[in-house]
ZAMARGU-4260 file (C-alpha; in steps of 0.2 Angstrom, whole numbers, plus 5000, padded with zeros to 4 digits):
<rodrens>
0) 5060/5001/4912 | 5066/4983/4913 | 5081/4986/4901 | 5086/5003/4907 | 5082/5006/4925
5) 5096/5005/4938 | 5094/5007/4956 | 5108/5010/4969 | 5103/5004/4987 | 5114/5012/5000
10) 5124/4999/5009 | 5126/5009/5025 | 5117/5004/5041 | 5114/4988/5050 | 5099/4976/5053
15) 5086/4977/5060 | 5083/4995/5056 | 5091/4995/5039 | 5091/4981/5025 | 5077/4972/5034
20) 5059/4974/5037 | 5043/4964/5042 | 5039/4951/5029 | 5022/4945/5037 | 5006/4952/5043
25) 5000/4969/5038 | 5017/4978/5035 | 5023/4963/5024 | 5025/4974/5008 | 5038/4985/5017
30) 5050/4971/5021 | 5047/4961/5006 | 5051/4975/4994 | 5067/4979/5004 | 5073/4962/5003
35) 5068/4959/4985 | 5077/4975/4979 | 5093/4971/4988 | 5093/4953/4981 | 5097/4946/4964
40) 5088/4957/4951 | 5092/4966/4935 | 5088/4983/4943 | 5101/4984/4956 | 5118/4991/4953
45) 5133/4993/4964 | 5140/5008/4955 | 5131/5024/4960 | 5137/5033/4945 | 5126/5021/4934
50) 5110/5023/4945 | 5095/5032/4940 | 5087/5030/4957 | 5094/5028/4975 | 5085/5018/4988
55) 5085/5022/5006 | 5084/5005/5014 | 5078/5009/5031 | 5062/5002/5038 | 5049/5013/5047
60) 5040/4998/5054 | 5057/4992/5062 | 5061/5009/5069 | 5044/5009/5078 | 5048/4991/5085
65) 5065/4995/5091 | 5066/5014/5094 | 5049/5019/5100 | 5043/5017/5118 | 5025/5012/5118
70) 5014/5025/5126 | 5027/5038/5126 | 5020/5048/5110 | 5039/5052/5107 | 5044/5050/5089
75) 5060/5059/5092 | 5071/5044/5091 | 5064/5039/5074 | 5066/5056/5067 | 5084/5057/5073
80) 5088/5040/5066 | 5081/5046/5049 | 5091/5062/5049 | 5107/5054/5054 | 5105/5041/5041
85) 5103/5054/5027 | 5118/5064/5035 | 5129/5049/5033 | 5125/5045/5015 | 5125/5063/5010
90) 5143/5065/5016 | 5149/5048/5008 | 5141/5050/4992 | 5137/5065/4980 | 5120/5059/4974
95) 5109/5066/4988 | 5117/5084/4988 | 5117/5084/4969 | 5098/5082/4968 | 5093/5087/4986
100) 5086/5069/4987 | 5075/5071/4971 | 5081/5054/4964 | 5080/5045/4980 | 5065/5035/4987
105) 5060/5027/5003 | 5046/5013/5006 | 5035/5013/5021 | 5019/5003/5025 | 5018/5009/5043
110) 5005/5023/5046 | 5019/5034/5053 | 5029/5034/5036 | 5023/5051/5032 | 5028/5058/5049
115) 5045/5051/5049 | 5048/5058/5032 | 5046/5075/5039 | 5062/5073/5049 | 5072/5079/5035
120) 5066/5093/5024 | 5072/5087/5008 | 5066/5069/5011 | 5048/5077/5013 | 5049/5090/5000
125) 5059/5082/4986 | 5061/5063/4988 | 5049/5050/4981 | 5040/5043/4996 | 5032/5026/4993
130) 5018/5025/5006 | 5003/5014/5011 | 4997/5029/5020 | 4994/5039/5004 | 4983/5053/5011
135) 4982/5069/5001 | 4976/5078/5017 | 4992/5074/5026 | 5005/5080/5013 | 5005/5066/5000
140) 5009/5073/4983 | 5002/5062/4969 | 5014/5069/4956 | 5029/5065/4967 | 5025/5051/4979
145) 5019/5034/4975 | 5005/5024/4984 | 5010/5007/4991 | 4997/4993/4992 | 4995/4986/5009
150) 4995/4967/5008 | 4991/4957/5024 | 5002/4941/5023 | 4995/4930/5038 | 5010/4921/5045
155) 5020/4928/5030 | 5012/4916/5018 | 5006/4921/5001 | 4989/4913/4998 | 4992/4897/4987
160) 4974/4898/4980 | 4968/4915/4974 | 4951/4919/4966 | 4934/4913/4972 | 4917/4907/4968
165) 4908/4913/4952 | 4896/4928/4953 | 4880/4917/4954 | 4887/4909/4970 | 4890/4926/4979
170) 4874/4927/4990 | 4879/4943/5000 | 4878/4961/4992 | 4893/4967/5002 | 4904/4963/5017
175) 4915/4970/5030 | 4923/4964/5046 | 4936/4974/5056 | 4939/4985/5071 | 4930/5000/5076
180) 4944/5013/5074 | 4948/5029/5064 | 4935/5042/5058 | 4926/5031/5045 | 4922/5014/5053
185) 4911/5021/5067 | 4900/5029/5054 | 4899/5012/5044 | 4895/5003/5060 | 4882/5015/5065
190) 4872/5012/5050 | 4876/4994/5045 | 4883/4984/5059 | 4873/4968/5060 | 4858/4977/5053
195) 4855/4970/5036 | 4855/4953/5028 | 4863/4959/5012 | 4876/4971/5018 | 4885/4961/5031
200) 4895/4971/5043 | 4903/4965/5058 | 4916/4970/5071 | 4922/4953/5074 | 4920/4936/5067
205) 4924/4919/5075 | 4939/4914/5064 | 4949/4919/5049 | 4940/4905/5039 | 4923/4914/5043
210) 4931/4930/5037 | 4937/4923/5020 | 4920/4913/5018 | 4910/4929/5019 | 4923/4938/5007
215) 4922/4924/4994 | 4903/4924/4994 | 4901/4943/4993 | 4899/4953/4977 | 4907/4969/4985
220) 4920/4970/4999 | 4919/4986/5009 | 4936/4994/5011 | 4935/5009/5024 | 4950/5017/5030
225) 4956/5013/5048 | 4967/5024/5058 | 4973/5030/5042 | 4966/5030/5024 | 4974/5014/5018
230) 4967/4996/5020 | 4973/4979/5017 | 4956/4974/5013 | 4958/4981/4995 | 4970/4968/4990
235) 4961/4954/5000 | 4946/4958/4990 | 4956/4957/4974 | 4963/4941/4979 | 4946/4934/4982
240) 4938/4941/4966 | 4927/4953/4976 | 4924/4970/4969 | 4932/4983/4981 | 4922/4997/4988
245) 4934/5010/4993 | 4928/5022/5007 | 4942/5034/5010 | 4940/5051/5003 | 4958/5057/5002
250) 4966/5040/4998 | 4976/5039/4982 | 4975/5021/4976 | 4990/5011/4971 | 4996/5011/4953
255) 4983/5023/4948 | 4994/5030/4934 | 4992/5014/4924 | 4977/5005/4932 | 4959/5012/4929
260) 4952/5009/4946 | 4935/5014/4940 | 4934/4999/4929 | 4936/4986/4943 | 4931/4995/4960
265) 4918/5007/4967 | 4922/5023/4976 | 4909/5028/4989 | 4911/5045/4998 | 4911/5045/5017
270) 4896/5056/5017 | 4887/5043/5007 | 4889/5028/5019 | 4870/5029/5024 | 4866/5026/5006
275) 4878/5012/5004 | 4865/4998/5000 | 4856/5010/4988 | 4872/5014/4978 | 4877/4996/4976
280) 4860/4990/4971 | 4859/5003/4958 | 4874/4996/4949 | 4867/4986/4934 | 4871/4967/4934
285) 4881/4968/4918 | 4892/4982/4925 | 4895/4972/4941 | 4900/4957/4930 | 4912/4967/4920
290) 4920/4974/4936 | 4922/4957/4944 | 4930/4950/4928 | 4943/4964/4928 | 4947/4961/4947
295) 4953/4944/4941 | 4963/4951/4927 | 4972/4965/4938 | 4976/4952/4952 | 4993/4948/4945
300) 4998/4966/4949 | 4996/4963/4967 | 5004/4947/4969 | 5021/4943/4977 | 5032/4931/4967
305) 5050/4924/4971 | 5059/4928/4961 | 5049/4943/4955 | 5040/4941/4938 | 5035/4954/4925
310) 5020/4965/4930 | 5019/4958/4948 | 5018/4970/4964 | 5037/4972/4965 | 5039/4978/4947
315) 5023/4988/4948 | 5031/4997/4963 | 5047/5001/4954 | 5037/5007/4939 | 5028/5019/4950
320) 5044/5026/4956 | 5052/5026/4939 | 5037/5036/4932 | 5038/5049/4946 | 5057/5052/4943
325) 5053/5054/4924 | 5040/5067/4929 | 5052/5077/4940 | 5065/5077/4926 | 5053/5083/4913
330) 5048/5098/4925 | 5065/5102/4932
</rodrens>
């Protein structure tokens, strides 16, 4: 891929809706990827005839910020912008019409990414949608779409120190702190909120430092879906050498084409939340130690680097897109 792949990023459009995106807080991956791909790298080409893939550089998060009226429940302006953008590039270039968008991709970490993609039938049906909200019950197609890791960059800063205390210093079995929203968390709170000394579940903690302290001193970090299936806690857990416990039945995990998530994480079905402690306690110590060691090894695949480095999150995202394009070519 590194030697062959060429990507053409459409120059059409203006900031802040295009060629830009949030580079801090929970949607940081969206803006970081948009900026990195359009920066100095070996993949970018200015000649569409040399491109294997075509990038649609609009930001759904920025559309929500600038085009959506809070409380209106009207996503019409966002859909119209998306359709208009595709109409423009399809009239100026031959690539979209040639493949009906199959060699094009969009990147969105906002929960509304899947909805916005429905604004154009070919974008939804044919294009590669790289989404944090990778929910198979809402139209995500694993063979065509790619799952994007949600990475919470507080203040836009990549943590300078990653990792955490060794296993013997992790005094809690499991930990979660977060808001009571979505379909899964109310169930988690019903059974575990502030009810167990080993499974530490809170709705609020006094500070970010307290949050990180619990995470770095827990063996397992609970990662329930929120409003949607995705959660920034998966990457936070990996950053802190805490074994992720994914609680989101329809969620397709990032980079699962090449990463064996069963080797370094635990999947708990939503219906098994009442049995959470029993499930985790049943994992042999040797198995936990293996998973925890592998968490440390896979961490580099979820790291930002400037400039990007081999096997980091930027390259892993492009690799996911590249694999899906190859898969579509094989089946065409």
